[in-house]
C-alpha positions as CSV (number, residue, x, y, z in Angstrom):
1,M,48.2,-110.6,-65.9
2,D,50.8,-109.4,-68.4
3,T,52.8,-106.1,-68.3
4,E,50.0,-104.3,-70.2
5,G,47.4,-105.5,-67.7
6,I,49.7,-104.3,-64.8
7,K,49.9,-100.8,-66.3
8,K,46.1,-100.6,-66.5
9,L,45.8,-101.3,-62.8
10,F,47.0,-97.8,-62.2
11,H,44.8,-96.2,-64.9
12,I,41.6,-96.2,-63.0
13,S,39.2,-95.1,-65.7
14,S,40.9,-96.8,-68.6
15,S,40.0,-100.3,-67.7
16,D,38.8,-102.2,-70.8
17,K,36.8,-104.7,-68.8
18,Q,33.0,-104.9,-69.4
19,Y,31.0,-105.6,-66.3
20,G,29.3,-109.0,-66.4
21,E,31.1,-110.3,-69.6
22,V,32.2,-113.9,-69.7
23,I,36.0,-114.5,-69.1
24,S,37.3,-117.9,-70.3
25,Y,40.5,-119.6,-69.0
26,K,41.1,-123.1,-70.2
27,D,37.9,-125.0,-69.4
28,T,36.6,-122.4,-66.9
29,Q,34.3,-119.5,-67.4
30,R,33.7,-116.6,-65.0
31,L,31.7,-113.3,-65.2
32,T,33.6,-110.1,-64.9
33,Q,33.0,-108.5,-61.5
34,G,34.2,-104.9,-62.1
35,S,34.5,-102.4,-64.8
36,K,36.2,-99.2,-63.5
37,G,39.5,-100.7,-62.6
38,L,38.9,-100.0,-58.9
39,G,39.1,-103.6,-57.7
40,F,42.8,-103.7,-57.1
41,L,42.6,-100.8,-54.7
42,S,40.5,-102.9,-52.3
43,V,43.7,-104.7,-51.2
44,F,44.8,-101.5,-49.4
45,K,41.8,-101.8,-47.1
46,F,43.8,-104.4,-45.1
47,G,47.3,-103.0,-45.3
48,K,49.4,-100.3,-46.9
49,R,52.1,-102.4,-48.6
50,V,51.1,-105.0,-51.2
51,S,53.1,-107.2,-53.6
52,W,51.8,-109.1,-56.6
53,K,53.2,-112.2,-58.2
54,T,51.5,-113.2,-61.5
55,A,52.2,-115.4,-64.5
56,R,51.0,-115.3,-68.1
57,N,52.4,-116.8,-71.3
58,N,55.3,-118.4,-69.4
59,Q,56.4,-115.1,-67.9
60,L,56.5,-114.5,-64.2
61,L,55.9,-110.8,-63.2
62,E,56.5,-109.5,-59.7
63,F,55.8,-105.9,-58.5
64,S,54.7,-104.1,-55.3
65,A,53.1,-100.8,-54.3
66,D,52.9,-98.7,-51.2
67,F,49.7,-96.9,-50.4
68,D,51.3,-93.8,-48.8
69,S,53.5,-93.2,-51.9
70,L,50.5,-93.6,-54.2
71,V,48.3,-91.0,-52.5
72,K,51.2,-88.5,-52.8
73,E,51.0,-88.7,-56.5
74,Y,49.1,-86.0,-58.3
75,N,48.2,-88.5,-60.9
76,I,48.4,-92.2,-59.9
77,A,49.0,-93.0,-63.6
78,D,52.3,-91.3,-63.4
79,K,53.6,-93.7,-60.8
80,L,56.4,-95.8,-62.1
81,I,56.0,-99.4,-61.2
82,D,59.1,-101.6,-61.1
83,V,58.2,-104.9,-62.5
84,S,60.5,-107.9,-62.2
85,V,60.2,-110.3,-65.2
86,S,61.4,-113.9,-65.2
87,T,60.4,-117.4,-66.4
88,S,57.2,-118.6,-64.7
89,D,58.8,-122.0,-64.1
90,G,55.4,-123.7,-63.6
91,F,53.8,-120.9,-61.5
92,V,50.1,-120.4,-62.4
93,G,47.7,-117.6,-61.4
94,T,48.2,-114.5,-59.2
95,L,49.5,-114.3,-55.7
96,I,48.8,-111.1,-53.7
97,Q,50.5,-110.5,-50.4
98,I,49.4,-107.8,-48.0
99,E,51.4,-106.6,-45.0
100,I,49.0,-105.7,-42.2
101,D,49.5,-104.6,-38.6
102,D,48.7,-106.6,-35.5
103,Y,45.3,-104.9,-34.9
104,N,44.0,-105.8,-38.4
105,V,45.4,-109.3,-38.0
106,D,43.4,-109.8,-34.8
107,K,40.2,-108.3,-36.3
108,L,40.5,-110.6,-39.3
109,K,41.1,-113.6,-37.1
110,E,38.0,-112.7,-35.0
111,Y,35.9,-112.2,-38.1
112,F,36.9,-115.3,-39.9
113,G,36.8,-117.3,-36.7
114,D,33.0,-117.1,-36.9
115,E,31.9,-120.0,-39.0
116,K,29.0,-118.0,-40.6
117,N,31.4,-115.4,-41.9
118,R,34.1,-117.9,-43.0
119,N,31.6,-120.1,-44.9
120,K,30.4,-117.1,-46.9
121,I,33.9,-116.4,-48.0
122,L,34.6,-120.1,-48.9
123,N,31.3,-120.3,-50.9
124,S,31.3,-116.8,-52.4
125,F,30.9,-118.1,-56.0
126,I,28.1,-120.1,-57.6
127,G,28.3,-121.9,-60.9
128,N,27.9,-120.0,-64.0
129,N,25.3,-122.3,-65.5
130,K,22.3,-124.0,-64.0
131,V,21.8,-127.7,-64.5
132,Q,18.6,-128.8,-66.2
133,D,16.5,-129.0,-63.0
134,G,17.2,-125.3,-62.3
135,K,19.2,-125.9,-59.1
136,I,21.9,-123.5,-58.0
137,A,25.0,-124.5,-56.2
138,S,28.6,-123.5,-55.5
139,D,31.0,-123.2,-58.5
140,K,33.0,-126.4,-58.6
141,N,35.6,-124.8,-60.8
142,F,36.3,-122.1,-58.2
143,T,37.9,-123.5,-55.0
144,I,38.8,-121.1,-52.2
145,N,41.3,-122.3,-49.6
146,F,41.5,-120.5,-46.3
147,S,44.1,-120.9,-43.6
148,V,44.3,-119.2,-40.2
149,D,47.1,-120.2,-37.8
150,G,47.6,-123.4,-39.6
151,V,43.9,-124.4,-39.6
152,S,42.8,-124.8,-43.2
153,K,39.3,-124.7,-44.7
154,S,38.1,-125.0,-48.3
155,T,35.0,-124.5,-50.3
156,D,32.5,-127.3,-49.4
157,Y,30.8,-128.6,-52.5
158,E,28.7,-131.0,-50.4
159,I,26.5,-128.2,-49.3
160,Q,23.4,-129.0,-51.3
161,L,19.9,-127.6,-50.6
162,E,18.2,-131.0,-50.8
163,T,20.4,-132.4,-48.0
164,Q,20.0,-129.6,-45.5
165,N,17.8,-131.1,-42.7
166,K,15.8,-133.0,-45.3
167,S,13.3,-134.4,-42.8
168,Q,11.9,-131.0,-41.9
169,Q,11.8,-129.5,-45.4
170,L,8.4,-128.4,-46.6
171,F,9.1,-127.9,-50.3
172,R,11.5,-126.4,-52.8
173,I,10.8,-123.1,-54.5
174,Q,12.3,-122.2,-57.9
175,Y,11.8,-119.2,-60.2
176,S,13.5,-118.3,-63.5
177,S,13.0,-115.0,-65.4
178,D,13.2,-117.2,-68.6
179,S,10.1,-119.2,-67.8
180,Q,8.5,-116.4,-65.7
181,E,7.1,-119.0,-63.4
182,I,7.5,-119.7,-59.7
183,V,7.3,-123.5,-59.0
184,F,6.8,-125.3,-55.7
185,S,7.9,-128.9,-55.6
186,K,8.0,-131.7,-52.9
187,E,9.5,-135.1,-53.2
188,N,10.6,-134.3,-56.7
189,K,7.0,-133.5,-57.8
190,D,5.9,-130.1,-58.9
191,I,2.9,-129.3,-56.6
192,Y,2.0,-125.7,-57.5
193,S,3.1,-123.0,-59.9
194,K,2.2,-119.4,-60.8
195,K,3.2,-117.0,-63.5
196,I,5.2,-114.0,-62.3
197,P,5.8,-111.7,-65.4
198,F,9.3,-110.4,-66.0
199,N,9.9,-107.6,-68.5
200,S,13.5,-106.5,-68.2
201,N,16.2,-107.1,-70.8
202,K,18.9,-105.5,-68.6
203,Y,19.2,-108.4,-66.2
204,S,18.0,-112.0,-65.5
205,I,17.1,-113.6,-62.2
206,D,16.9,-117.2,-60.9
207,M,15.8,-118.4,-57.5
208,D,16.3,-121.7,-55.8
209,L,15.0,-122.0,-52.2
210,V,14.0,-124.5,-49.6
211,A,11.3,-123.8,-47.0
212,Y,11.1,-125.4,-43.6
213,S,8.8,-126.1,-40.7
214,L,11.5,-126.5,-38.1
215,K,11.1,-128.3,-34.8
216,A,13.3,-127.8,-31.7
217,K,17.0,-127.6,-32.6
218,G,16.1,-128.1,-36.3
219,K,18.1,-125.1,-37.4
220,S,21.3,-126.7,-36.1
221,S,21.1,-129.3,-38.9
222,I,21.4,-126.6,-41.5
223,D,24.8,-125.3,-42.6
224,S,25.8,-121.9,-41.2
225,L,26.3,-120.7,-44.7
226,F,22.6,-119.8,-44.7
227,Y,22.6,-117.9,-41.4
228,N,22.2,-114.2,-41.3
229,P,25.4,-113.0,-39.5
230,N,23.5,-110.1,-38.0
231,T,20.4,-111.9,-36.6
232,N,21.6,-115.6,-36.7
233,E,18.3,-116.4,-38.5
234,L,18.0,-118.5,-41.7
235,T,18.3,-116.5,-44.9
236,P,18.7,-117.1,-48.6
237,L,21.9,-115.7,-50.2
238,I,21.9,-113.3,-53.1
239,Y,24.6,-113.6,-55.8
240,I,25.3,-110.9,-58.4
241,N,27.0,-112.3,-61.5
242,N,27.7,-115.5,-59.5
243,N,29.5,-113.6,-56.7
244,L,28.0,-113.3,-53.2
245,F,26.3,-110.0,-52.5
246,N,26.7,-109.6,-48.8
247,N,23.3,-108.1,-48.3
248,Y,20.5,-109.4,-46.0
249,T,17.8,-106.7,-46.4
250,L,17.2,-107.1,-50.2
251,F,15.5,-110.5,-49.5
252,N,14.2,-109.9,-46.0
253,T,12.5,-113.1,-44.6
254,E,10.7,-110.9,-42.0
255,L,8.9,-109.0,-44.9
256,M,5.4,-110.4,-44.3
257,T,5.4,-110.0,-40.5
258,T,4.7,-106.3,-41.1
259,K,2.1,-106.9,-43.8
260,K,0.0,-110.0,-43.0
261,Y,1.3,-112.4,-40.3
262,S,-0.9,-115.3,-41.5
263,E,1.1,-115.3,-44.8
264,V,4.6,-115.5,-43.1
265,L,7.0,-118.2,-44.4
266,K,10.3,-117.0,-43.1
267,Q,12.3,-120.3,-42.6
268,L,13.9,-120.1,-46.0
269,I,17.4,-120.9,-47.3
270,G,18.9,-121.1,-50.8
271,Y,20.2,-118.9,-53.6
272,I,19.0,-115.9,-55.6
273,S,21.1,-115.3,-58.7
274,V,21.0,-111.9,-60.6
275,K,23.1,-111.6,-63.8
276,S,23.6,-108.4,-65.7
277,S,26.3,-106.8,-67.9
278,D,24.8,-103.3,-67.3
279,P,27.5,-101.0,-65.8
280,S,24.9,-99.1,-63.8
281,I,24.9,-102.0,-61.3
282,Q,27.4,-100.7,-58.7
283,F,28.0,-101.3,-55.0
284,N,29.4,-99.5,-51.9
285,S,32.9,-100.3,-50.9
286,D,31.9,-103.2,-48.6
287,R,29.7,-104.8,-51.3
288,T,26.7,-104.8,-48.9
289,Q,24.4,-102.3,-50.7
290,F,23.5,-101.3,-54.2
291,A,24.6,-97.9,-55.4
292,Q,21.1,-96.5,-56.2
293,S,20.1,-96.3,-59.9
294,E,17.0,-96.9,-61.9
295,L,18.2,-100.5,-62.6
296,T,19.2,-101.4,-59.0
297,D,15.8,-100.0,-57.8
298,E,14.0,-102.2,-60.4
299,I,16.0,-105.3,-59.3
300,S,15.2,-104.5,-55.6
301,R,11.5,-104.1,-56.3
302,F,11.3,-107.4,-58.2
303,I,13.2,-109.4,-55.5
304,E,10.8,-108.0,-53.0
305,K,7.9,-109.1,-55.2
306,L,9.4,-112.6,-55.5
307,N,9.8,-112.6,-51.7
308,E,6.2,-111.6,-51.1
309,E,4.8,-114.2,-53.6
310,T,7.0,-116.9,-52.2
311,Q,5.8,-116.3,-48.6
312,K,2.1,-115.8,-49.6
313,I,1.9,-119.0,-51.6
314,G,4.3,-120.9,-49.4
315,S,2.4,-120.2,-46.2
316,S,-0.9,-121.3,-47.8
317,L,0.8,-124.6,-49.0
318,K,2.4,-125.0,-45.5
319,N,-1.1,-124.8,-43.9
320,E,-2.5,-127.4,-46.3
321,L,0.4,-129.8,-45.7
322,R,0.1,-129.4,-41.9
323,D,-3.6,-129.3,-41.3
324,L,-5.1,-131.1,-44.4
325,N,-8.3,-129.1,-43.8
326,A,-9.4,-129.9,-47.4
327,F,-12.8,-131.4,-47.3
328,T,-16.3,-129.9,-47.5
329,Q,-17.7,-132.8,-45.4
330,T,-16.3,-135.4,-43.0
331,K,-18.7,-138.3,-43.8
332,I,-19.1,-140.1,-47.1
333,S,-21.9,-142.4,-48.1
334,E,-20.8,-146.0,-48.6
335,E,-22.3,-146.0,-52.1
336,E,-19.7,-143.4,-53.3
337,T,-16.7,-145.3,-52.0
338,S,-16.8,-147.9,-54.8
339,N,-14.8,-145.5,-56.9
340,L,-12.5,-143.4,-54.8
341,E,-11.9,-140.9,-57.6
342,N,-15.4,-139.7,-56.8
343,L,-14.1,-138.2,-53.5
344,Q,-12.2,-135.5,-55.4
345,K,-15.5,-133.5,-55.6
346,Y,-15.5,-133.2,-51.8
347,I,-12.2,-131.3,-51.7
348,K,-12.5,-127.5,-51.4
349,E,-12.1,-125.7,-54.8
350,D,-9.4,-123.4,-53.5
351,F,-7.2,-126.2,-52.0
352,K,-4.0,-125.9,-54.0
353,L,-2.7,-129.4,-53.4
354,K,-6.0,-131.1,-54.3
355,P,-4.4,-133.4,-57.0
356,F,-1.9,-134.9,-54.5
357,I,-4.4,-136.3,-52.0
358,N,-4.5,-140.1,-52.2
359,F,-7.4,-142.2,-50.9
360,K,-7.5,-145.6,-49.3
361,K,-10.6,-147.4,-48.1
362,Q,-10.5,-149.1,-44.7
363,T,-13.3,-151.0,-43.0
364,N,-15.5,-148.0,-42.1
365,K,-13.3,-145.1,-42.9
366,I,-11.4,-143.5,-45.9
367,E,-7.8,-142.6,-45.2
368,C,-6.8,-139.4,-47.0
369,T,-3.0,-138.9,-47.4
370,L,-1.2,-135.8,-48.5
371,F,2.5,-136.7,-48.6
372,D,3.4,-137.4,-44.9
373,N,0.1,-136.2,-43.3
374,S,-3.2,-138.0,-43.3
375,I,-6.8,-137.7,-41.9
376,T,-9.8,-140.1,-42.1
377,L,-13.3,-139.6,-43.3
378,D,-16.1,-141.7,-41.9
379,I,-18.1,-143.9,-44.2
380,I,-21.9,-143.7,-43.8
381,P,-23.0,-147.3,-44.2
382,R,-26.0,-148.2,-46.2
383,V,-29.3,-148.1,-44.3
384,K,-30.2,-151.6,-43.1
385,K,-33.3,-152.9,-41.4
386,E,-32.7,-153.2,-37.7
387,I,-34.2,-156.2,-35.9
388,D,-34.3,-155.8,-32.1
389,L,-34.7,-159.1,-30.3
390,G,-35.3,-157.3,-27.1
391,T,-33.7,-157.4,-23.7
392,V,-33.2,-160.4,-21.5
393,E,-32.2,-160.1,-17.8
394,S,-30.5,-163.1,-16.2
395,W,-29.0,-163.9,-12.8
396,I,-25.5,-165.4,-13.1
397,G,-25.4,-168.9,-11.4
398,V,-29.2,-168.9,-10.8
399,D,-30.9,-168.7,-14.2
400,D,-30.2,-170.9,-17.2
401,L,-29.6,-168.4,-20.0
402,N,-30.2,-171.0,-22.7
403,N,-33.8,-171.4,-21.5
404,K,-34.4,-167.7,-21.8
405,I,-32.8,-167.2,-25.3
406,D,-33.5,-169.6,-28.1
407,N,-30.4,-170.6,-30.1
408,L,-28.1,-168.6,-27.9
409,S,-25.0,-170.5,-29.0
410,E,-25.9,-170.0,-32.7
411,L,-26.5,-166.3,-32.1
412,V,-23.1,-165.9,-30.5
413,A,-21.3,-168.0,-33.1
414,E,-22.7,-166.0,-36.1
415,S,-22.3,-162.6,-34.4
416,T,-20.5,-159.8,-36.3
417,E,-20.1,-157.6,-33.2
418,I,-20.2,-158.2,-29.5
419,C,-20.2,-155.2,-27.1
420,F,-19.8,-155.2,-23.4
421,N,-20.8,-152.1,-21.5
422,D,-20.5,-150.2,-24.8
423,D,-17.0,-151.4,-25.6
424,R,-16.4,-153.8,-28.4
425,V,-15.0,-157.2,-27.3
426,N,-13.9,-160.4,-28.9
427,R,-16.2,-162.9,-27.2
428,F,-19.3,-163.3,-25.0
429,N,-18.8,-164.4,-21.4
430,E,-22.0,-165.5,-19.7
431,N,-20.4,-165.3,-16.3
432,Q,-19.4,-161.6,-16.7
433,E,-21.8,-159.2,-15.0
434,G,-22.8,-156.2,-17.1
435,E,-24.7,-155.2,-20.3
436,W,-24.0,-157.3,-23.4
437,I,-25.2,-156.6,-27.0
438,I,-24.8,-159.3,-29.6
439,K,-25.2,-158.1,-33.2
440,N,-25.4,-160.0,-36.5
441,E,-25.0,-157.8,-39.5
442,K,-26.0,-159.1,-42.9
443,E,-26.3,-157.4,-46.2
444,S,-29.7,-155.9,-45.5
445,T,-30.4,-156.5,-41.8
446,I,-28.8,-155.9,-38.4
447,T,-30.1,-158.2,-35.6
448,S,-29.3,-157.3,-32.0
449,Q,-29.9,-159.0,-28.7
450,K,-29.4,-157.2,-25.4
451,I,-28.5,-159.4,-22.4
452,I,-28.2,-157.9,-18.9
453,L,-26.3,-160.3,-16.6
454,K,-26.4,-159.7,-12.9
455,K,-24.7,-161.3,-10.0
456,P,-26.9,-162.0,-6.9
457,V,-25.7,-160.1,-3.9
458,Q,-25.8,-160.9,-0.2
459,P,-29.2,-160.3,1.3
460,K,-29.5,-157.2,3.4
461,I,-30.9,-156.2,6.8
462,S,-31.1,-152.5,7.7
463,Q,-32.3,-151.1,11.0
464,S,-35.0,-148.3,10.8
465,K,-35.2,-147.3,14.5
466,N,-32.8,-147.7,17.5
467,I,-34.7,-145.9,20.4
468,L,-37.7,-147.7,21.7
469,K,-40.1,-147.5,24.6
470,K,-40.2,-150.1,27.3
471,G,-43.2,-152.5,27.1
472,R,-44.5,-151.1,23.9
473,D,-45.3,-153.5,21.0
474,Y,-43.4,-152.8,17.7
475,K,-44.0,-154.3,14.3
476,I,-40.7,-156.0,13.2
477,D,-41.3,-154.5,9.7
478,D,-41.2,-151.0,11.3
479,L,-37.9,-151.7,12.9
480,F,-36.1,-153.5,10.0
481,A,-36.1,-153.7,6.2
482,F,-35.2,-157.1,4.6
483,T,-33.9,-157.4,1.0
484,N,-33.1,-160.6,-0.8
485,S,-30.1,-161.3,-3.2
486,F,-32.1,-159.9,-6.2
487,G,-32.9,-156.5,-4.6
488,E,-36.5,-157.5,-3.7
489,E,-38.0,-156.7,-0.3
490,D,-39.3,-159.4,2.0
491,K,-39.3,-162.1,-0.7
492,G,-37.8,-165.7,-0.7
493,L,-36.0,-165.3,2.7
494,E,-35.6,-167.5,5.7
495,F,-35.2,-165.9,9.1
496,N,-33.6,-166.7,12.4
497,I,-33.9,-164.3,15.3
498,D,-31.8,-164.8,18.5
499,T,-32.6,-162.7,21.7
500,K,-29.2,-163.3,23.1
501,N,-30.7,-165.1,26.1
502,N,-32.6,-161.9,27.2
503,P,-35.8,-163.1,28.8
504,T,-37.3,-159.6,28.8
505,I,-37.5,-159.6,25.0
506,N,-40.9,-161.0,23.9
507,I,-41.6,-161.8,20.2
508,N,-45.0,-162.8,18.8
509,F,-43.9,-164.4,15.6
510,N,-47.6,-164.9,14.5
511,K,-48.3,-161.2,14.7
512,G,-44.7,-160.1,13.8
513,I,-44.4,-158.1,17.0
514,I,-41.5,-157.5,19.3
515,N,-41.6,-156.0,22.9
516,F,-38.7,-155.0,25.1
517,G,-39.2,-155.2,28.9
518,R,-35.8,-153.9,30.1
519,L,-34.4,-150.4,30.1
520,N,-31.1,-149.3,28.5
521,E,-29.4,-151.3,25.7
522,N,-31.0,-154.5,24.4
523,T,-29.4,-156.6,21.6
524,I,-30.8,-159.2,19.2
525,S,-29.1,-161.2,16.4
526,I,-30.9,-161.7,13.1
527,V,-29.8,-164.2,10.4
528,I,-31.5,-164.1,6.9
529,T,-30.9,-166.7,4.1
530,D,-31.9,-166.2,0.5
531,K,-33.6,-169.5,-0.5
532,K,-32.3,-169.3,-4.1
533,T,-28.8,-168.2,-3.7
534,K,-28.2,-169.6,-0.2
535,L,-26.4,-166.4,0.6
536,I,-26.6,-165.3,4.2
537,H,-26.6,-162.0,6.1
538,E,-26.1,-162.1,9.9
539,A,-26.0,-159.1,12.1
540,D,-26.5,-157.8,15.7
541,F,-28.8,-154.9,16.3
542,T,-28.9,-152.9,19.5
543,F,-31.8,-150.8,20.7
544,R,-31.9,-148.2,23.5
545,V,-35.0,-148.8,25.6
546,E,-36.5,-145.9,27.6
547,E,-39.4,-145.5,30.0
548,D,-42.8,-145.1,28.4
549,N,-44.6,-142.2,30.2
550,F,-47.8,-142.5,28.3
551,D,-50.5,-145.2,28.6
552,I,-51.3,-146.5,25.2
553,P,-54.8,-148.2,24.9
554,Q,-54.5,-151.8,24.1
555,E,-56.9,-152.8,21.3
556,T,-57.7,-156.4,20.6
557,S,-59.7,-156.2,17.5
558,N,-58.8,-158.4,14.5
559,S,-57.7,-155.3,12.6
560,D,-54.7,-155.0,14.9
561,L,-53.3,-158.4,14.2
562,V,-49.9,-158.0,12.5
563,V,-49.2,-160.2,9.5
564,M,-45.5,-159.8,8.5
565,P,-45.2,-159.3,4.7
566,I,-42.3,-161.7,4.6
567,N,-45.0,-164.4,5.2
568,K,-42.5,-166.8,6.7
569,K,-42.3,-168.5,10.1
570,L,-39.7,-167.2,12.4
571,T,-37.3,-169.5,14.2
572,L,-37.0,-168.1,17.7
573,K,-34.3,-168.9,20.3
574,K,-35.9,-168.0,23.6
575,M,-34.1,-167.9,26.9
576,L,-36.6,-168.7,29.8
577,L,-36.0,-167.0,33.1
578,V,-35.7,-169.5,35.9
579,L,-36.5,-168.3,39.4
């Protein structure tokens, strides 16, 4: 400032500044933030005594003011200000010193001790001009240095939207009232756009946001500059004429939760820049709310419209990126996979990201990729003639499988698929029990051979009765069941029955009859051997013998002769009673 500028400080309504006009100083340009001359009075919010030190045209001007003496003046313009003038001696700019009491010192320390508040002060100006890609960032020609109790902080120009938790970013969202188009981009590709008309000549608006799908603790990787100090949630920042407008309701990320929750996209950070030279844009003393006017209402409505369109479109794109539920069918005929571009017709018409789906053919599937998400579609193979060679059952170690299947080795060697118990395997093992299917697929035919391999088991004896009557004849087949190694009853077995030296047990091996002549428990031992497998089952069987109180007629007709179905001679070990 010069002396003329200092005098105008105290003539509130006589300021010659025009709100929003460009101010140039050397190579730097800024937009005028005020127009009524009220800005200098804001210093008295922190303390009652203030001194200024300012240089211009090699002159150093120093003066001070006391708030209590100013309010006593009938007309503040009548206040005489004592200005000290000297040579600047290299001093550049303006230094303002405010004397404040201990209470305000403590409150300021507490406020600026919070990183969220401090960062907003340090980054309270954005650049005057956008670069060609429409991105908005801090003004690199306006550095703010901040020091509390010897701890210094400065404007951080490394805070760039594209580097804020890059791995969990969904897309970037940009709008300019010049192009009247909202553009969504991902991995430096424009993926969707929509016209949003803009009709005002009183202001311009630009928006540069990043949307997220955050995982656990994902927010901690985002600079606290973009935290709402009231809720601690992520928020875009609004700048009026490149200066931070400390308002968090104008672009409310919770907007769609009260309208349509399925269209919510509230994990947003970034910048919204409004520029205007219209003096009707005014604020309350804390610069947290607009002073209501026709223009500020218009700006508020348009920002809300941008917010709504951003969340509606963005939530739809988020769902497409996350679920990739894009296709009208999940199976594609093999004939159509010769040209993968044909598959575009199976994508839903309303799928916004349709042009960005890439296709890759695998053996029997099509991999469909949308950025870092993918799904697969099944390929329906051409219909081929199926030749079923039938089913062959074979006993491992007993049968010669080569005698049952002609050219078995050739069939296995030329196979295109081998399955074991419905699971695909690499090779055929003729000693592995289970169900095998050997397939040979050619251009027009599929030949399949089913082989069921079984391992013989130990022959089995099971007892049917264990309480008998003394002296009564019992058919051996009524007392026992005999099964060979192949699950067949009374076939291919050799028998050996031992009476355990009990002379009262009588066996007629021709008739297959056994008779017990002693009460209480009687035990016999039976050994059966499968003739093919040589597997043996040996077991002791005990019967409880009781008195027979009924006379049973003895018939001797030929019809009562018992022929055992096993049709094999019994080897009997008999113990003779010697008196």
